[in-house]
C-alpha positions in Angstrom: 48.9 297.4 90.8 49.3 293.9 92.1 52.6 293.0 94.1 54.0 289.6 93.9 53.9 287.8 97.4 56.9 285.0 97.6 55.7 283.7 101.1 51.9 283.7 101.2 52.0 280.7 103.8 54.4 282.4 106.1 56.8 279.7 105.6 59.4 279.8 103.0 59.6 276.0 102.6 56.0 275.4 102.6 55.3 278.0 100.2 58.1 276.8 97.9 56.7 273.2 98.1 53.0 274.5 97.1 54.7 276.7 94.3 56.4 273.7 92.9 53.2 271.5 93.1 52.4 271.9 89.3 56.1 271.0 88.4 55.6 267.9 90.5 52.4 266.9 89.0 53.7 267.5 85.4 56.7 265.1 86.1 54.6 262.5 87.6 51.8 262.7 84.9 54.2 261.9 82.4 56.5 259.3 84.0 54.3 257.6 86.5 50.9 258.2 85.2 51.9 257.7 81.6 49.4 260.6 80.6 50.0 262.3 77.0 51.6 265.7 77.1 48.4 267.4 76.3 46.6 266.0 79.4 49.9 266.5 81.6 50.2 270.0 80.6 46.2 270.8 80.9 46.4 269.3 84.5 49.6 271.2 85.4 48.2 274.4 84.1 45.0 274.3 86.0 47.0 273.5 89.0 49.3 276.5 88.5 46.4 278.8 88.0 44.4 277.5 91.1 47.5 277.9 93.3 48.4 281.1 91.7 44.9 282.6 92.3 44.1 281.2 95.6 47.3 280.8 97.2 49.6 283.7 95.9 46.8 286.3 95.5 47.6 286.4 91.5 44.4 288.2 90.1 42.0 286.5 87.7 42.7 288.7 84.8 46.5 288.7 85.1 45.8 284.7 85.2 44.1 285.0 81.9 46.8 287.6 80.6 49.4 285.0 81.2 47.7 282.2 79.5 47.1 284.5 76.4 50.8 285.4 76.4 51.7 281.7 76.8 49.5 280.9 73.6 51.1 283.6 71.7 54.6 282.6 72.5 53.9 279.0 71.9 52.7 279.9 68.4 55.3 282.4 67.5 58.2 282.0 67.4 58.2 278.6 68.9 55.3 277.0 66.6 56.4 279.1 63.8 60.0 277.4 63.8 58.9 273.9 64.3 56.2 274.2 61.7 58.9 275.6 59.1 61.6 272.9 60.2 59.7 270.1 60.0 57.9 271.3 56.3 61.7 271.5 55.3 62.5 268.0 56.3 59.3 266.6 54.6 60.0 268.6 51.3 63.5 267.2 51.2 62.2 263.6 51.8 59.4 264.2 49.2 62.0 265.4 46.7 63.6 261.9 46.6 67.0 262.6 47.9 67.2 260.9 51.1 68.6 257.7 50.0 71.7 259.8 48.9 71.8 261.4 52.3 71.8 258.0 54.0 74.1 256.7 51.5 76.7 260.0 52.2 76.6 259.5 56.0 77.1 255.6 55.7 80.0 256.4 53.5 81.6 258.1 56.3 80.6 255.0 58.7 77.9 252.4 58.5 78.3 252.3 62.3 75.3 253.9 64.0 77.4 255.2 67.1 79.5 257.2 64.7 76.3 258.3 62.7 74.8 259.4 66.0 77.9 261.5 66.8 77.9 262.9 63.4 73.9 264.0 63.2 72.9 264.4 66.7 76.2 265.8 68.3 78.3 267.7 65.6 75.5 268.9 63.3 72.8 269.5 66.0 75.4 271.3 67.7 75.9 273.6 64.9 72.3 274.2 64.4 71.8 274.9 67.9 74.5 277.7 67.6 73.0 279.0 64.5 69.3 278.9 65.4 68.5 277.4 68.7 64.7 277.5 69.7 64.4 273.6 69.0 65.7 273.5 65.7 68.4 271.0 66.2 66.2 268.8 68.4 63.8 268.6 65.6 66.1 268.2 62.4 68.7 265.8 64.3 65.8 263.5 65.4 64.3 263.6 62.2 67.5 262.7 60.3 68.3 259.9 62.7 64.8 258.4 62.1 65.6 258.4 58.4 69.0 256.6 59.1 66.6 253.7 60.9 66.7 254.7 64.4 63.6 254.2 66.5 61.8 257.5 66.6 61.8 257.5 70.6 65.3 256.9 70.6 66.4 259.3 68.1 64.2 261.8 70.3 66.1 261.1 73.2 69.5 261.5 71.6 68.7 264.7 70.0 67.8 265.9 73.5 71.0 264.8 75.4 73.4 265.8 72.5 71.9 269.3 73.0 73.1 269.6 76.8 76.7 270.0 75.0 75.7 273.2 73.0 72.3 274.6 74.7 74.4 277.1 76.8 75.4 278.8 73.7 72.3 278.7 71.3 71.6 281.2 68.9 74.8 283.2 68.7 75.3 282.8 72.4 72.2 284.5 73.7 71.7 282.6 76.8 75.3 283.8 78.1 74.8 287.3 77.1 71.7 287.3 78.8 73.0 286.0 81.9 75.8 288.5 82.3 73.1 291.4 81.4 70.5 290.0 83.9 73.3 289.0 86.4 75.1 292.5 86.2 78.1 290.7 85.6 81.2 291.4 83.1 80.5 289.1 79.9 84.2 288.5 79.6 84.2 287.4 83.0 81.2 284.9 82.7 82.5 283.5 79.4 86.0 282.5 81.2 84.2 281.4 84.5 81.8 279.2 82.7 84.6 277.0 81.0 85.5 275.1 84.3 81.7 274.8 85.3 80.2 273.3 82.0 82.7 272.5 79.5 83.8 269.2 81.2 80.4 267.9 80.6 80.3 269.0 77.3 83.4 267.0 76.5 81.7 263.6 78.2 78.3 264.0 76.7 79.5 262.0 73.2 80.8 259.2 75.7 77.6 259.0 77.6 75.5 258.8 74.3 77.5 255.9 73.2 77.2 254.3 76.4 73.4 254.7 76.5 73.3 253.6 72.7 75.5 250.2 73.1 76.5 249.9 76.7 80.1 248.8 78.1 80.8 247.1 74.4 80.3 250.6 72.8 82.4 252.8 75.3 85.0 249.8 74.6 84.8 250.1 70.8 84.0 253.7 70.1 84.8 255.5 73.5 87.9 257.0 72.9 86.8 258.1 69.5 83.9 259.8 71.2 86.1 261.4 73.8 88.1 262.7 71.3 85.4 264.5 69.3 84.1 265.8 72.6 87.6 267.2 73.6 87.6 268.6 70.1 84.2 270.1 70.4 84.5 271.3 74.2 88.2 272.5 73.7 87.0 274.7 70.8 84.3 276.2 72.9 86.4 276.7 75.6 89.1 278.3 73.7 86.8 280.7 72.1 85.3 281.6 75.4 88.7 282.1 77.2 90.3 284.0 74.3 87.7 285.9 72.9 85.5 286.4 76.1 82.4 286.2 74.0 79.9 283.4 73.5 78.7 284.3 69.8 80.9 281.8 67.9 81.0 278.8 70.4 78.6 276.8 68.9 79.3 277.7 65.3 83.1 276.7 64.7 83.6 274.0 67.3 80.9 271.6 66.1 81.7 271.9 62.4 85.4 271.3 63.7 84.5 268.2 65.3 82.2 267.0 62.4 85.1 267.4 59.9 87.7 265.9 62.3 85.1 262.9 63.0 84.7 262.4 59.0 88.6 262.4 58.5 89.2 259.8 61.1 86.6 257.4 59.8 88.8 257.4 56.6 91.7 256.0 58.4 89.7 254.0 61.0 86.4 252.2 61.7 85.1 250.4 64.4 86.1 246.5 64.4 82.7 245.6 65.1 79.7 247.6 63.1 76.8 248.4 65.4 73.3 248.6 63.6 70.2 249.7 65.3 67.7 247.1 65.6 65.2 249.3 63.6 67.7 250.0 61.0 68.5 248.3 57.7 71.1 245.5 57.9 74.6 245.9 57.1 74.0 244.1 53.9 71.5 246.3 52.9 73.3 249.2 53.6 76.4 248.0 51.7 74.2 247.1 48.6 73.0 250.6 48.7 76.4 251.9 48.8 77.3 250.2 45.7 75.7 252.7 43.8 78.3 255.7 43.8 77.1 259.2 43.5 78.8 262.3 42.6 79.8 265.1 44.7 77.2 267.3 42.9 74.3 264.7 43.8 75.6 264.3 47.6 75.7 268.3 47.7 72.1 268.6 46.0 70.5 265.8 48.4 71.9 267.9 51.5 71.2 271.1 49.9 68.0 271.9 52.1 70.1 271.9 55.1 72.8 273.9 53.7 70.3 276.6 52.7 68.9 276.3 56.2 72.4 277.0 57.9 73.1 279.9 55.4 69.7 281.5 56.1 69.7 281.1 59.7 73.3 282.5 60.1 72.3 285.4 58.0 69.2 286.1 59.9 71.3 285.7 63.3 74.2 288.0 62.5 74.3 290.2 59.1 70.5 290.8 58.8 69.8 291.0 62.5 70.1 294.9 62.6 67.8 294.9 59.6 64.9 293.3 61.3 65.8 295.4 64.6 62.6 297.3 66.2 63.5 300.2 68.2 62.7 299.8 72.1 64.6 302.9 73.8 64.2 306.5 73.1 66.7 308.0 70.6 66.7 304.4 68.7 65.4 303.9 65.4 64.0 300.8 63.4 66.0 298.8 61.0 65.1 298.9 57.4 62.6 296.1 58.0 61.7 296.8 61.5 58.3 297.8 60.5 57.7 294.4 60.2 58.1 293.5 63.9 54.8 294.5 65.9 54.7 295.0 69.6 51.7 294.0 71.8 51.4 294.9 75.4 49.4 291.8 77.2 46.3 293.0 79.1 46.3 292.2 82.7 50.1 291.5 83.1 52.0 294.4 81.3 52.4 297.2 83.9 49.8 295.6 86.0 52.2 293.3 88.3 55.0 294.3 90.4 57.9 292.4 91.2 59.2 293.1 94.9 62.0 292.6 97.3 64.2 290.3 97.5 63.8 289.5 93.6 64.4 293.1 92.9 66.0 296.0 94.9 63.0 298.1 94.7 59.4 297.4 93.3 59.6 297.0 89.5 56.5 296.8 87.2 56.6 293.6 85.5 56.9 294.0 81.2 54.8 291.5 79.2 55.0 292.5 75.7 54.5 290.2 72.8 57.0 290.6 70.0 55.5 289.5 66.7 58.8 289.7 64.4 57.1 288.4 61.0 60.2 288.9 58.8 63.1 288.8 61.6 62.1 285.1 63.3 64.1 282.2 62.7 61.0 280.5 61.4 60.9 283.0 58.4 64.5 282.2 57.9 63.6 278.5 57.5 60.8 279.4 55.3 63.4 281.3 52.8 65.1 277.8 53.0 62.0 275.9 51.9 61.4 278.3 49.0 64.9 278.3 47.7 64.6 274.3 48.2 61.5 274.1 46.1 63.2 276.6 43.6 66.1 274.2 43.0 64.6 270.9 43.3 62.4 268.5 41.3 59.6 269.0 43.6 56.5 271.0 42.5 54.8 273.7 44.3 51.7 271.6 44.6 53.6 268.8 46.1 55.2 271.3 48.7 52.0 272.6 49.8 50.7 269.3 50.0 53.5 268.6 52.6 52.8 272.0 54.5 49.2 270.7 54.9 50.7 267.4 56.1 53.0 269.0 58.3 50.1 271.0 60.2 48.2 267.9 60.5 51.3 266.2 62.3 51.9 269.2 64.4 48.9 271.1 65.5 48.5 269.0 68.6 52.2 269.3 69.7 52.1 272.9 68.9 49.1 273.0 71.1 51.3 271.4 73.9 54.0 273.8 73.5 51.3 276.6 73.9 49.9 275.2 77.1 53.6 274.6 78.5 54.5 278.3 77.9 51.0 279.4 79.6 52.1 277.1 82.4 55.5 278.9 82.6 53.9 282.3 82.5 51.2 281.7 85.0 54.0 280.4 87.5 56.4 283.2 86.9 53.8 286.3 87.0 52.1 284.5 90.2 55.6 284.7 92.1 55.6 280.8 92.1 58.9 280.2 90.5 60.4 283.0 92.4 59.0 281.5 95.7 61.1 278.0 94.8 64.2 279.8 94.0 64.0 282.0 97.5 63.5 278.8 99.4 66.7 277.5 97.8 68.8 280.6 98.2 68.1 280.4 102.2 70.7 277.2 102.0 73.4 279.8 103.0 76.9 278.1 102.5 75.5 275.2 100.9 73.7 277.0 98.2 76.3 276.3 95.6 75.3 272.9 96.0 71.6 273.5 94.8 72.4 276.4 92.6 72.2 274.5 89.6 68.7 273.1 90.5 67.3 276.6 90.3 68.5 276.6 86.6 66.9 273.2 86.2 63.6 274.2 87.4 63.8 277.3 85.3 64.4 275.6 82.1 62.1 272.7 82.8 59.2 275.2 83.1 60.3 277.7 80.7 61.8 275.5 78.0 64.5 278.0 77.6 68.2 278.5 78.8 67.7 282.2 77.9 64.3 282.6 80.0 65.8 280.9 82.7 68.7 283.3 83.0 66.2 286.2 82.8 64.5 284.6 85.7 67.3 283.8 88.0 70.5 285.2 86.9 70.0 288.2 89.2 69.1 286.1 92.2 71.9 284.0 91.7 74.4 286.9 91.5 72.9 288.5 94.5 73.0 285.3 96.7 76.5 285.0 95.7 77.4 288.4 97.1 75.6 287.4 100.5 77.4 284.3 101.2 80.6 285.6 99.6 81.1 283.3 96.7 82.1 284.3 93.0 78.9 285.3 91.4 79.9 284.5 88.0 80.3 281.0 89.1 76.9 280.8 90.2 75.4 282.4 87.2 77.3 280.2 85.2 75.8 277.3 87.4 72.1 278.5 86.7 73.2 278.2 82.9 74.7 274.7 83.3 71.8 273.3 85.4 69.3 274.8 82.8 70.9 273.0 80.0 70.6 269.6 81.9 66.9 270.8 82.4 66.5 271.2 78.7 66.7 267.5 78.2 63.4 266.7 79.9 61.8 270.2 79.2 58.2 269.4 78.2 58.7 272.2 75.5 61.8 270.4 74.1 60.0 267.0 74.4 57.2 268.0 72.5 59.3 269.5 69.6 61.3 266.2 69.5 57.9 264.1 69.4 56.4 266.2 66.8 59.5 266.0 64.5 59.4 262.2 64.6 55.7 262.0 64.2 55.3 260.7 67.5 52.8 263.1 69.2 51.3 261.6 72.2 54.4 259.5 73.3 56.0 262.4 75.2 55.6 260.5 78.6 57.7 257.6 76.8 60.5 260.2 75.8 60.5 261.7 79.2 60.7 258.4 80.9 63.6 257.5 79.0 65.3 260.8 79.2 65.0 261.8 82.8 67.2 259.7 84.5 70.1 261.1 82.5 69.0 264.6 83.2 68.8 263.8 86.8 72.4 262.2 86.8 74.1 265.2 84.8 72.4 267.6 87.4 73.7 265.7 90.3 77.1 265.8 88.9 76.9 269.6 88.1 75.5 270.3 91.5 78.7 268.6 93.2 81.0 269.9 90.9 79.7 273.5 91.3 80.2 273.1 95.1 83.6 272.0 94.9 84.5 274.7 92.5 82.8 277.2 94.9 85.5 276.2 97.6 88.2 277.0 95.4 87.4 279.8 93.0 88.2 283.2 94.3 85.5 285.7 94.6 
């Protein structure tokens, strides 16, 4: 069994710099060299594999297994989710109801700063809580494009909005995972994450308005954006504080914020109506709005997304035990647990051993691909697709034509996602990510200042706040004990830094580009988004450090 080595160059800093080279190369390829996402991912994967084998000593078989695992995980569940989500969107467009969708949104407000808050921030936040895994980014970006937003700009807004909800996606899994792997109390983490993250969640809508329309936007719509952010974040904080659990944090508050915003628009509208340069003019929108639609027509137009929300919630809550697969002795499968197939990855599972100080004693790595055919969120979206076709005017032939078109639109972005997942796996199983984290942990009393950076790197590489917490929650907690800092604070900071990293995670950007039919434009989306991710990360770092000085251990 091969044991990971975290300092192969006998210099913690030098080993970490070499380990970070694939990440740096990826960022440079996208932002400076302006390469496509595919080319950037291929170069970075090749670099990671070379460094992993020739510097860190990763066996070639383990490298091949890591790449295989990445491709499988990229296809399922992520690729499956994106494929189904975009198919649902295309069917809803093909059914001819999107004029009514646009009209219903415009009936709330014709101001596209308000529309952005409704779709990307509020509705996207709810989808994150119900599903996660890129669904809110894909759906919100596609809806914004349909309202007239530039595709790349729509992608950026969907990515930034996700920073307010990404910590609590898929019924709070990132936080529950952090508590488990950090060996800390879930209720304590739920309470301590409030001062760390929720002030940023409150300010995200204001930032989005500022990005969209500058100082004028903040002056005209900023107070409303701040109020909606306060409702959103305040609701999240109340649930975390009083329930001590993250499951409902992205379910109730986003819907509450959406309702409050819609009701406000009944009594107040911005003095100057802002329209995106690519959107229909105000006169065109008003002309379209002259045609009144019944409540039934509006509900029917939105029905695909209603079906989506219901199906995802059922899959995430009520039906979750039905699809459960026994993983421990004495457990039994759920009624449909047979539909989940487990596959040990050759060359990786049980063939690699983690070592101190990442773990207290040598621990074999588990690498098991879970093919949850019926229990996957993508299958829930498939159910929403089938129900939509059954209750709409679109024919089955037209629906499958859209499926073919969806695959043609998405196969390249899905390939990129697979490459990114392979990159993450190679760096993880080679011990390269741990090498970076250990170098950061050597900062001693100043570690809280850079603690969120570890979370940022974790999500940038893996594309997942959950996976980031699997990797680093234990390290954050252990380091906190060593430097006499509150461990829940640093585990919370790992999550907070992670959600800021998700804004520019190649996986997230690939999903956004795919949803708006802009495959190959990932470098432009990255260039547009990275400065906001960096600014938010710096603010989180400073804030966490200040909190570490005043929060009791």
